[in-house]
BASEDREN-727973 format. One record per atom (N, C-alpha, C): x, y, z. Coordinates in steps of 0.02 Angstrom, whole numbers, plus 50000, padded with zeros to 5 digits. Example, Ala and Ser with C-alpha at 12.3 -4.5 7.8 and 13.67 -1.06 7.14 Angstrom:
2
506604971650390506154977550390506604983550390506424988850354506844994750357506455000250394
This chain:
568
544655414553413544235420853426543835420653349544165419753305543905420553239543335415153228543365409253259543015404353252542345405753287542455408853350541855410053389541475415453363541825420253323541425425953286541055423153233541335418853196540955414753153540245410853161540455407553216539835403153247539255407653268539455412353310538945418153334538695420753270538965422353220538765425053169538125420953118538325414453126537915409453102537305409653132537325407953194536675406553234536225413253234536615419053234536025424853236535765426153156536165424753109535785425253043535485420053021535475413553036535175407753026534455408153034534165413653075533515413553097533175419253039533565422553006533245427852969533075425252897532765429752858532325427552804532415431652734532575429452668532565433352600532785428352538532385430052481532445426452427532895430052384533635429552379534035434052343534375429052299534775431352241535085427952199535655425552228535955420652218536555417652240537195420552210537695422552243538265426752222538895422252229539025418252177539565414452185540265417852205540375422952185540935426152192541035429752267540425428252292540395432252371540685438852374540675442852310540915450152322540175454952324540315458652369539765463352383539825470652335539505473152302539375480552275538915484152322539105488152349538735492252410538585498252360537755499452339537605505752305537135509052357537275515852348536885521152386536245519752368535655519952409534995519752391534745525652359534425524852289534035530952264533335529052257533055535952246532205534152242532155530952160531645526252173531445522752112530775526652084530745530052036530065533352011529705529351972529185532051946528705527451904529005522551863528645517751850528975511151830528815512651759529395514651701529365514851644529335507951610529065504951563528995499351538529725499051506529975493051533530615490451507530495484851449530315487351402530105483151347530845478151320531295480651326531985477951299532245472251346531875470651409532105466751461531955459551439532085458051383531945450951370532715448051363532785442751405533455438551397533425432951404533035429651348532905422751328533405421251278533885425751264534335424051216535105422351240535435416751223536105416951248536455421951216537125422551257537585429051243537835428651167537765431851124538075431251057538835431851064539115436851093539785438651109540015438251171540505434451192540635433451265540965440351296541145445851272541275452151310540755453951348540905455851400540195459251442539775463651397539205463451401538675466951371538305471851428538195478451409537935482351460537085479451468536815478251528536155476551532535795482851533535045481351527534545486851525534675489951595534585496851602534585499851673533895501351686533775501151756533285503951802533265511451798532705513851787532675521151793532605523351855533065527651884533055528851949533115537351960532735540551995532865547252006532805549852065533205554952093533285558652151533295565952141533265569152203533055577252180533865581052167534355575652190535015579152181535585575252139535395569652105535855565052067535595563552005536105560251968535825559151903535115553651889534775553851846534135550151857534345544051818534795541751799534995534951770535485532051812535435525251815536135521451861536575519951785537105523551784537445522351734537845516151745538385513551685538725508551687539315509051741539535515251740540005518151784539795522851842539495520051902539195524651937539655527251999539635533352033539905535352085539935530552136539395526952143539315521552213539675515152198539995513452142540325507552127541085509052119541345504352155542165504552137542285501352059542695506552025542875503651955543355497851954543345493651914543755487551909544465488251917544695493851889545395495251892545645495651967545135500652008545285501452082545305494752109544705490052101544755484052131545385479452118545595481152059546255477352029546785478152066546885485452074547555488652125547425485352200546805486052223546675484052299546875476352308546745472152239546905465452258547525463552234548085468452221548765467652196549015463952262549685459852232550085455952294550245459652338550205458952399550385463052455550055468752464549545470052434549065476352443548345474552440548295468652459547485466152457547085471252503546615474052471546125478752517545455478052477544915476952521544285475652504543725481152531543835482652600543485486652626543615494752605543025498352614543165506052583542725509452628542905517152628542475520752651542485528252599541845529752582541625534452531541465541652568541765547052545541365552852569541305558052515540805561352502540665565652456540275570752467540265577152437539835583052446539635587152383539095591852379538905594952329538585599952337538235602952280537915609352292537065608052315536815611952334536145609952364536275606952430536785606952454536895604852532536765598052532537115594752488537075585852477537755583552506537565578652538538155574852573538045566752564538615563652548538655556052547539155552652587539045547052625539355543452667539235536652654539735531752639539625525752616540315520552649540085516852686540715511452726540495503952725540985501052692540935493552680541495490152723541345485152757541915482852799541805474052793542155470752771542145464352760542445461252837541975460452877542125457152950542435450552960542165445652913542535438052908542555436052843543105434252829543135431152756543595424752755543325420252718543695413452701543485411452646543855406552621543625403552550542895400552553542635398452618541915396052605541455400552654541645405752670541075409152707541255415852710540795420952726540875429252719540355432352760540695435152792540165441952834540365446952828539915453152798540065459152768539565464052817539855469052819539345474652854539455480652807538865484252805538935491052756538375496252790538555501452780538175507052800538185513352758537705516052752537625523252702537195528252723537485533952695537025540652714537045544552650536395547352633536465551152566535905556052596536155562752585535515567952615535675574152564535165578252554535225585352533534705590052571534865596352576534475601652614534325607852569534445606552502534465612552457533675613852434533455619652403533055622152390532775621052319532195620752305532005618852232531425623252212531625625652154531155631152116530545625952081529945628452105529265626452087529085629452023528505626651980528145630151922527975637351944527755637252010527405643552023527885649652043528495646852039529075652552053529325652252126528905647852171529155647752244529735641752241530215644652293530855640952310530755637852378530625630752376530535627752437530935622652445531315621952510531695616752536531505609552530531995605952489531775599852485532255595652520532085593852578532445589952622532305582552607532905578452614532945572052590533515568152636533385564252679533865560252716533715552452705534285548352695534285542452681534825537852719534655534352771535185530352807535025522252800535415519952795535425512252789535955508152816535765502252837536435497152861536145491252843536705487252825536765479052804537205475552841536995469452851537355464152879537285457652841537675454652801537575449452748538035443852760537835437752767538195431952782538155426752730538675423652703538655418252653539055413052674538825406852670539385400152692539255395552637539675392452611539675386652566539885380452600539335374852596539505369252628539675365052558539755359552572539955353052529539475353252463538785352952475538385352852422537745358252427537875363352469537465368552490537705375552498537355380252476537625387052498537115390452548537225393552588536885397552633537025404852629536235408752626536435415352612535905418252656536115425252697535655428552725535825435752741535375439252753535525446152759535035448852809535285454852843534805458852885534935466252851534275469452849534425476552818533945480452853534285487752859533735492752885533845499152846533315502352843533345508052790532805513152823533095520352828532555524752852532675530552805532085532752776531955538752737531595543652775531895549552774531655556652798531565561452746530985564452743530875569652683530335574452700530175578852658529655583352673529225584352611528575585152613528205586652551528335593452530528845594752478528925601352464528535603652393528165599052363528055600252307527415605352314527175607252242526745612352243526065610752267525615614352292524995613952309524735616352256524245609852210523895611352151523185613452169523035618152188522345621452206522125626852170521565628052160521225633852125520845636952178520995636252225520675641252291520895647752293520545652152321520655658452327521285659352377521725664552368522245663352430522045663252496521535667052512521365666952586521075660252607520625655352555520605649252583521035644552580521615646452532522235641552521522615640852575522635648052619523025648552682522695644352737522145643452732521745639852786521895632052787522105629652724522285622352728522805620252752522835616152799523555614152841523955610852782524625613552770525085611252728525335604552745525465599652712525795594252726526525595952752526725590752797527345592252839527915587252818528215585052867528735580852855528375573352869528945567452834528695561552836529365556052852529185550352874529795546552882529525539752867529885535752828529745529452804530345523952831530205519252881530665514852899530505507552868531105505552846531075497852822531565493352855531325488452877531755482652891531625476052872532115471752860532035464052816532555459952855532425454852863532845448852875532805443352835533215439852820533065434352771533595427852770533485422052750533865416752754533635412152690534135410052655533995404552606534575399552595534375395252569534905389252540534795387752461535425385952436535445384252364535825378452357535785373552309536115368752281536785371952260537295368652270537885371652249538315367452194538255361652178538385357752125537925359652063538065364252021537705366551971537625359951909538125356551918538155351551862537625346151883537375344551941536975339151963536325340551926536095334651933535305333751894534775337251930534745337151998534325339952046534575346652066534145352252055534385357852076533785361452132534065365852184533465368052222533645375252248533255378952263533375385152293532745385852344532785388352414532395390152461532535395252489532095399652512532215407352548531605409552586531675411452643531165415952674531305423352687530845427952697530985433752709530535437052742530675439752807530275444552839530355452352825529845456252806529995462852777529315467552827529665472852853529275477652886529355483652861528735486252846528715493952819528265498452871528545503852894528135507852944528225515152923527625517352929527635525252914527525528552978527615535752967527585540553020526825541353056526245539653011525585538053033525565533353078526015527953082525935521853131525585516153090525495516553020525425510352987526015505652990525845499453004526385493953002526165488552946526585486552900526435480152852527015475752864526815470352874527275464252892527025459952826527655458252786527535454252732528135447852750527805441752749528265436452753528055431852694528685432052659528705428352593529225422552595528935417652574529275410452559529395408752486529875406952467530005405452393530425398752374530205395152331530705388852329530685387352244531225384152223531215381952163531495375552154531325370852134531595363152111531495362352041532105358652017532205357051935532545350951943532375347651885532615340551877532805339651803533455337851788533485335151719533445328251700532855327351678532635320251656533155317151613533415319151568533845317451523534055323251469534765323151454534935328751405534515328351333534155334551318534145341451351533385343151378533085338051419532485338151449532505340851524532185345651537532085348151610531515349451642531385347751690530685349251717530815352551790530445358251803530445361251867529875364151897529665368051954529265371151989529395376752017529305382252024529395388352067528675389852117528865389352172528375390352221528465396852262527905400852273527865406152329527355406052375527395410352430527005411052477527015418052499526515422452485526555429852522526025430552574526285430852634525815432452685525735440452706525225445152707525255451252726524795449952790525165455852817524835457152901524895464352906524305468752925524325475552943524205477253002524615482353034524335485353097524075493853079523395495153085523335502153070523405507153127523385513053121523565517653189522915518053225522845519253283522295519853331521975526253299522255530953290522015537453276522155540253201521705543553187521735546253109522105553753113522365554653056522795559753040522645563852974523135569252965523115572252892523255567252839523685562152843523885557552797523585550552806523195550552841522915543552861522225544552875521745543752824521035545352839520605540352824520585537952769520125532652726520285526352736520165523452803520325516952820519865511652800519295510752820518885505652783519025498652798518985493952761519245487252769519875485152717520225491452694520745490152660521325486352686521465486252746522015484952783521935478052815521615473052782521455467352808522005462752770522105457552829522675452452807522425448252753522935446952715522675440252662523435437252629523285431552605523775427252586523845427052508524295424452471524255423652415524815417552398524595412852361525075406252344525145406752277525635404952253525835405652174526225398452164526105395752102526435389452085526585389952007527075389151997527395389251913527715382651895527405377651863527645371451841527985373051772528495368951753528665372751685529215364951672529195364851586529605360451563530105364351506530715361651504531175365451453531595359451414531535362651352531845358651300532405362551264533025360051268533555364851234533915360451187533905361751121534345357951069534865364151047535255361551000535845365250981535775372050957535195372650911534945380550889534245382650905533895379250937533385380650981533215377551050532815381751071532575379551144531855382251153531515378551198530735380451219530635379751290530245384451317529975382551384529255382851381528875377551410528215377251418528035376651496527685381351503527415381651585526815385351594526525386051646525945388851679526145392151750525815398351747525825400851818525045401951839524965400451912524405400051939524455403752004524125408852032524055411552084523375412052120523365410152188522785409952222522815414352283522335419152281522325424652342521685424052380521695425952442521175425152488520895433552497521195437752454520825444352443520765446052373520335449952338520235451352282520055444152237520255445152177520225439152125520475433252150520095428652174520345421252204520845417352166520755418552099521105412552054521405417051999522075416451982522325419251922522835415751889522685413051831523135409351787523415412051725523915411151702524265413351638524735408651618524915408551540525395404951515526005407051532526585402551524527175403951533527715399151485527575402151418527855400451346528425404851330528955401951323529565405951291529995401651231530245404451186530585400151138531025404951094531585402151081532035405251024532345400350976532635403950935532905399350877533415403050844534165400150831534605402550789534515402750722534325407450687534395406450610535035406850575535465409850609536195409550604536565409750667536765403050683537045402850750537635407750781537445410350833537995415850862537955422750816537485423550766537365428450738536705432150738536175427750718535485430050705535035424950754534695427950796534135425750827533465428050829532985422050836532325425350838532025422950906531715426250936531295424651001530575427051013530315423551049529595424851070529285421651126528845423751151528415421951221527745423351227527425419651265526745421751286526805419251356526595425451394526655424951475526185428751507526345429651578525855433151623526235434351686525855438051725526135438451798525625441151847525845440251915525445441951959525895446952025525725451552015526215455852061525805458152126526145456952188525885458152260526105466152268525675469452261525795477252274525855479452353526465477952379526675480052451526565486052463526505488152527526775495152542527375496152547527835493352556528495493452549528705494452472528425491352431528545492152355528265499152331527745502152349527325507352335527745513552367527865513152424528295519052455528965520052424529335514752402529985516852377529915518052302529205516852275529245519652206529025526152207528585529152251528275534652245528245537152326528715540252345528855541752428528265546452447528065550152404527505554752408526805552652414526685546452404526035543752406525785543152472525095543152485524775542952552524735535652575524855535252628524945528052659524305524152671523725528252665523115526152666522755523752590523085523952547522825522652483522775515352483522195513152431522165505552417522735504052366522875497952385523425494352336523225487252318522815488052266522655481552241523125477852202523225469752197523705467452171523615468052096524165468452063524045469651989524235462251951523715461051900523695453951855523885456251796524225452351766524415452051688524215445451661523525444551637523485436951618523845436451543524055441751514524345440751446524785445651437525485442851427526035446651388526275442851331526195445651278526345441551211526995446551195527565443751164528165448451155528435443851093528915447351058529435443351018529865449450982530435446250965530905450250937531455446550904531965451050879532625447850848533165450750872533725446850874534375450550905534945447450860535395451750827535835449650794536515453450796537065450650783537755453350789537845456950733537895463850736538095467150674538845467450665539215467650711539975465450692540195463450767540865462050774541005458150828540915461350904540725467650920540565471050971539945475350970539505474150926539005477450914538435472650912537925474050950537325469350949536625473950948536305472050899535575474750895535055470550918534525473350957533925470050979533335474350964532875470850925532155474650906531755470450935531145472550973530685468451003530165473150995529515469051016528855472951023528395467551063527865470051091527455465251126526785468651145526395465651174525715467751201525465464751252525235468751303525025467251372524335468151390523985463251418523385465351451523385465251518523245471251567523415470851635522795471451670522595469751728522105471551772522285473651837521925479051858522175483151911522895486251909523005489151842523505492151825523615499451872524025501051917523875507051946524225513751915523915519751936524345524751926524185529651969524715533851978524785539452026524415545852017523935548952048523565554552041523655559652111523665566452101523605571252151523075569552196523185570052269522615569552309522195574952314521475573352307520955577852313520715578252381520575584352407520385585452479519655582652484519515578152543518875576052559518355579852567518515586352589518025591252612517995596652564518415597852508518345602252454518695601152400518235597952351518555595152291519005599552249518835605652259519385611652217520085610552245520205606452300520955606952337521275601852328521785601652274522295596352267522975598452298523215592452339523845595552373524465590552340525025591152383525595587552346525685581052366525145578152409525325569452405524905565952358525045558452348524695555752293524175551052308523695549252278523335544152290523465538452226523145532152230523245526752170522585526052143522585525552084521855523952048522215517952008521525512851995521635507151965521275506451902521455502851847521025502451788521305496051747520885493751704521205489151654521415492551604521955490051584522425493551533522715489251475522675490351421523115487551368523735491651350524295488051354524995491751329525285488651265525435491851215525775490151151526475492751163527015489751160527645492351162528005489751102528525492651091529065491451040529585495851039530135493451015530745497651021531435493450995531885496451001532695493950975533235495051023533705492551028534335494051052534865492851017535545495451037536095494151007536595493851066537015488451076537505487951129538185488051095538685490451132539275490651113539775489751167540175485051153540765483751203541435482851169541925486051178542495485551157543155482751206543215476751222543815474751257543835478151330543205480151353543275483351425543475489951419543495491951367543785499551366543195505651346542795502151305542265506751286541655503251295541105505151320540385502151329540015508251318539415505151268538945509951250538225506051245537735509751262537065507451254536545512551232536215511451172535725517151143535065512451145534495515151177533945512051174533295516351167532815514451134532205518451131531585514051127531025516551162530435511951169529925516151158529445513151114528825516551106528325513251146527795516751200527215514651234526585517251215526205511751190525475515851176525025511951233524685515851277524325513451333523555515951313523245510251328522445511351324522125508351385521735514451418521475512551468520625512151471520375508451530519555508051522519185513951547519405516551601519015522351634519325527651646520035527951656520475533851653520485536151585520625543951585520725546051523521255546151486521945545351531522555543251511522845538051562523305535451541523885531651591524305536551628524065540351679524435545351727525045543851729525515548551718526215548051729526695542551690526275540051645526705535151607526765538951535527515538451513527705542151449527555537751390527365541551321527245537451267527975535251234528435537951258529105535951226529645536551278530225534051281530705533951313531395532651270532035536251291532575535851257533105537451306533535532051304534165532451342534785530651309535365533951328536065533351302536505532351358536965528351355537425527051413538175524551378538585528751399539185528451372539755528451433540295522651434540895523351477541445522051429541995525851450542575525551420543115525451464543625519751470544195519551510544835522251466544965528951485545575531851464546205528651482546305526851527546835521751552546675520251614547075514851655546975511351711546885516051775546965522151768546745527251818546175531851801545895533051743545475537651730544945534651686544385534551721543795532351680543175537451681542815539451626542305544051614541735541451581541215542851598540575541251572540055546451562539595545851521539035549151501538435546451493537875550751508537245546951509536595552851485536255550751446535755554551431535095551651431534675554151462533995550951456533395556051446532835553351408532305558051392531645553751399531135557751423530455554651424530015559151392529565555551340529235559551295528465561751341527905562351295527275564951320527105561751392526825563851446526545562051489526035566051516525395562751547524945566951573524875565451650524605571551691524405570951756523565572051765523335569951815522635571551828522635577951873522455583251849522445589951884521775591651912521675598351921521125601151944520515600151914519985598251940519365597851911519265592551859519725587451882519775581251839520095582451763520315587251759520625590351690521415587251674521465584951628522165580851610522745587351607523185586651632523785592051628524425588451591524615591451541525205588151500525885590651530526195585551543526935587551576527365588751527527845593251550528495593951498528915588751482529085586951420529605581651414530195581551457530325576351473530945575951533531675574051494532145579351507532745577551486533355578851526533845573251535534465574251570535015573051547535495575951547536165573651526536735575251581537045570751596537515568951661538225566651628538725569551668539435566751656539635564751724540165559651728540425557251786541165554651771541575555451808542335552851808542555550151873543095546151867543495543751925544325543551903544625546151958545355547151955545685541952007545925536551998546275532552043546925534452048547085538652109547745541552129548165535652151547895530952187548475525352217548085520152228548305514252259547905508452276547435509552337547515514452374547155515352429546585520952423546695525752375546255532152366546175533352293545585534952286545325537452211544715543152220544555547652175544335552552173543695552252123543045554152138542595555352091542225562352076541955562752022541485568552015541015567551975540385569651987539725568351955539435575451938539345576451880538995583551855538425580551825537745583251856537085580851824536705586651806536115585351755535685590351723536125595751705536595594151664536995598751622536705603951585536115602951564535715607851524535235611951566535345611251622534935615951674534175614751654533965608251652533195607151637532825607351696532225609951693531745610051755531265604851747531575599351762531285592051750530675591651815530275588551796529675587051839529405579951828529675575551873529305567951861528775566751896528455569751963527935569651979527585576551971526935577151958526595582551948526645587652018526835592152004527055597752072527585597552100528185591652070528755591252104529295591452062529665596552065530235598952009530815596852038531275594152003532075591652020532545597352036532935596752052533655601752062533785602151984534095608351965534405608351907535165606351903535535610151887536175608051877536555606551955536795601251957536955599252018537575594752018538075594852069538625590852057538725587452134539265582152128539405579252182540175576252179540615578252217541265576452223541445573552281542025568352269542235566452345542805562052331542985556952373543585551852382543225545452410543695540552388543525533952410544145531952440544175529252503544815526452532544745518852552545065514552517545095508252537545485505552583545295500152621545655497052672545555489452682
């Protein structure tokens, strides 16, 4: 029976598509989806250096917000089982891997998370996961109004991995639905009588579905390595707009001789749109923006690695059937160990081409209008450099700086009424501009024997735009602190603080509105009662700040979530 189930799963998932990283351990960490808000420049995300110290180093975190949970995904998150729990679950005669997580908090927030390993063997694995996260609480806006900020997220995933003699097969099926309402403040200068005559924004639902399959070479010591994957991705809005994204990627590399390596990355993005037959409040400006198009990318490169230095020489080229036809940028990176395992210098000269899909846009800013134009973003130049050294055994310093020239950099601005320019509502348009960005910063990373982990990072961003007055919603500085402490095998606590500096939004009559600095402080902890149950508690926005990430949208103030995880 087990073999029949395995063969059926293989036949089902072999027709699906996605480019995902290979996971040799085949262990899934199932995380509840959170809203990803504006892209803050992660200037310290330069990982060209080898690890100075073998103990695990805290990676740079992605900034994530939601109306009810901590804005930063900490190293110890309520959605991830602590290592101590996993160790207990895998103790002799008590091996457990599936789990069910339930939680609730103020603002009528609820969490449900189930992960089930359906099939498991040394060379294959089939996993299922489903998640729910919701809140129905009210938020106080800047104008004093209290509005219900309804937000429901439901997702499901079926993932399959199979190892053959010389190849790994990986595939996934994902479903994600996000229901919410436009609760933000209407930013209007109309008289009350006229304001009441304007139809308010209602509820919206975004549905995402993707299937994927890929293969990768298994013998990492072989001279020839390859990865190939294909993914189909659907994004659907309540207005009736459908985006079909078919992405194919591949990587081939060959070791000529020690230490010479050549390779090439290939990508093909096909974008297909189905527009709604009728126009509505959120879908008005159609034009020819939803025409189908294709982007082909190629990135050949050569790598040379010596004992104390290495260098990569490459070129990135993209060819598009819409917008700028050809985009070319360098792909050069190198590093040198001035003092091996102590002090490194690194630098690079690169570029990028980003396909701005509807899927990506809606997940980045859920309040954006589906009928806005999303031109692809080109970065012809990204020059960076920095130094990294070990202060002492468990403390690493990283200093960095860089400069980017960006074509079609997009910014979110509040939507202006087509019939009355004095009316701004709580949905968002996108404006694009040529922009220059200088960034600089530093980070300190500390990790002591998996007992104490800490990250302190600060970044300064200097945006220069051509046509726009400011880089809307982009901060001029950002600071984050992340600390995790394991008291014993049963109790772990963590703290997180995050701050954003000066930001501007485009307000009424094209006037810039300065947003208040954003600051968040959160604490969380887990108590592992036994091998089959643990309890968690998250305390967010402890300083009761009235944070506003998008102009017109305030977040919840102090909020908490508590619950339990049951392993099986």
